[in-house]
N, C-alpha and C positions, 0 to 999 in steps of 0.2 A: 394492419394497422389501428393504431390504436390513439386516443388523447391523453397524455397524461398532465396531470394540474400537481403545483406546488402551490400553496402562499398566494394563490390567486393569478400564478404566469401558469399559460397553458404551453405541452408541445404537442404540435398535431402531425399524425400522421408517422408514427415512431414503429417502429420496427424490433427494434434488439432495447436491451439496457444493459452497461458494460460496469464493472462496480470492481474497487478497489478493496482491496481486502482488509490490512492494518487497521484500523480505527475507524473503517464503515462498516464493515459484515461482522470482524472481529474482534473483541475487546480485548487486545492481546499487548497491551501495555505496561503487565505485571512481566510475561515472560521476554518483556523486551527489555526493559529496564535490570533485568536478570541476566538477561544472555548481554547487553551491553557491559554489565559490570566484570561480567567474567569473563569478558574479553578484554579486558583494563588490568584486572589483573594479573589475568596469564604472561601480559604484556609487559608489564612491571612486576611480575618474578624475576623479566630476563634484564631486566633495563627500569633499574629503579628509579622512581623518581616520573617517570611517562606520567602511569595510573591515575592521578589522579587528575591533572588538565587533561589528558584523551577523554574520560567522564563529560567532562565538559564540553569535549568538542563534539563528541556521540550526542548532546544534551540531554543529559539523564541529571535531571534535580531531585530535588530530598522527594521521596515518596514518590516520584513520579518521571515524564521523560517530556521534553519539549514537544508539542504535538507538528512542530515545525524546523524540528532538528534533525543533524544526519542519520540517527540511529530509527526514527518514524519514518521517513521519508525515503531516503539514500538507498541506493542496491547494497547488495553485501559488497561485490568489487569498490564500489566508495569509502564504504567503510573503512575497508582493509586502504585505500589510498594515503586516505587522513593516517591512519593507525602507522602506516609505514611513516611518514614524515614524521609524526613528533621522533620516533627511534632514530631516521635520519640526521633530527636536528642533535641525537647525539654524537655525532661525528664515523657511523657508521653509515660504510657504503652502500646506492641504493633497491641492490639486488639482495644486499644479505638484511637491509631492514624491511623492505618484502615480504621475504622471507618469512622470516623471527613472524612479521602482522597474520599471514594467513596460516602459521602453524598453532597460534593462537586461535585463530577459530576457526580454525579444525582441534582446537579441542575443545573449546569450548562448546561445539556444536555434539560431541560426543558426548561430552557430559552431563546435557541438559536433554538428551535427546529421547529419555524414557519419558518428560514430564509429560505433565497431563494436556490432552490442546487445549487453546484457551478458548475459552465460552462465544460463542454468538453472543453481539449486542439483543437484547432483550427485542421481540417481532420481529427479527431480520428471515427468521425461518418465513415468519406466516407472510412479509414484503413479496420476497422469492416466490411462494406458491403463486399468491397473486397475480403475479404480472408474466406468471410461463401459462396459468392458466390463461387468462388474457391474450395468449398466442403470442406472446411477444419470446425474443429469440437472448440469452442471459448467459454472460461470459464474466468474467476474472478475472482483472488485469493489476497485477500488481507490482512493487519492485522490490519483493520478493523474487524466491526464484519458482520456476513451475515447479519446483519436488515443493516445496512450502505450499503453494497452490493446492495441489492436487495434496496433501495433505489432510486440508483445512477440510475440503472435499468428502473426502471419504471418511474422516472422524465425523462429522458431525450427517453424514451420508443426505446429499444436496445435489447426488450425481443424476437424479432424475429432472433438475431444474437448469444446472449449468450445462452450456451445449459447451463454454472455453472456459478449462485452467490453465492461466499463462502467467507463466514471474518472466523477471530482465534474467538471460541466462549468456548472454553478451555483455564481452567489457567493451562491446561498440555503440552500445542504443540501449540506454535508461531513460526512464522519464525528466523531463518533459518532453521527450523528444519524440511529434507529432506525427512517428513512422509506426511509434508503439500503436499507437490506438489505430491507425490504417492497418497494420497485420491483424490484430484484430481484428477489425471489423471483416477484414477480406480471409481470416481464418472461418467465422461466422457466418459469411455468409450476404451479409449487411451492406449495405450503404451509411457510409459516416453521417450523411445528412439523414439519415432518418435513425442516429443511433443517439443515444444518449451517456454521458459518464456521468459516474456518482465516484465522486475521493473526496478524501478528509482535510488534502495540501494541494496548498497553489499550485505545486506541479501536475495535480490530475487536472486540474481546471485549468492550465498553460496549453497541456497536453490535448486537450480535448478541444478547446479554441482552437488552435494548430491546425489541427486535422481536421477544421470545418465540421464538428458534429452538432448533434439537430441543436444541442441543450448540452449544461454542465450544469452540472446541481451538487453545490459544496454541504457537506455532515461534518456536525459538531457536535456529535453526542449532549446532550441538556443548554447547550448554549451556543448557537444560529450565528450570537454577534461575535464573530470573531473578525480581525482585520483580515487573518491572510487568505480567506473567502471572498475576501471583498469583491471581487473582478469573475464570480461564479454568476448565472445567471438569478440565480435564487439559491437561498442559504437555508437548512432546516437543519432542525435537534434530534430528530429522530425518522430513520425510515417510515416511520410507516405514516407521514408527513404527504409519503406519492400516491396519489389516489391514480384510478385507473376511470376513462369516461369514452365510452363505448363509444366508437365513429359511423 
């Protein structure tokens, strides 16, 4: 076990660290924006007029995405349901609306499947390596699918350091449900009370706290002074602010 320190806050007897993926380890904002735009345009091609409000619902802004918005923090299923809701407002039945949304999302995935992997944030690899070498177990727990997490690990050759690759694949279990964190800890073989959660969303922080995590570290790259991380035990602007002190 080790002691981890961030901005004057110390976390003692830590066994493991679980990271979110998008916006925490992976700088995927550009990819997510393209994905959201593609999804909304494909829906709009079938249901004219839905595309623009759907982009707003996704949290797509000019040149970026809202880090607290649906696209940034919601699961695929949650995004599909919201899209289907906009379609249903045009008078279509719910099953038809959901089918249209799902097909548009599948088509968008196919169109972007050859996209190059999003880069890791600068310094992320070095932090993962140092935590691993300190004897900590490391995991990734994302609102994206497990397949997307596995793709990230493979693309950036992180398998040596990451012992858990976990996404949201169930329609019944999404962030911030603490059961996700507890399940991740169970799969890692660690005590939740000795595990840190590191993420860029309020959902990550709430999930970790409700699950009894040892601590919750919020990250917003370049600017830790953001309101959506105010409930974190500490907020940082770069992963290299996580330092290790030997017990």
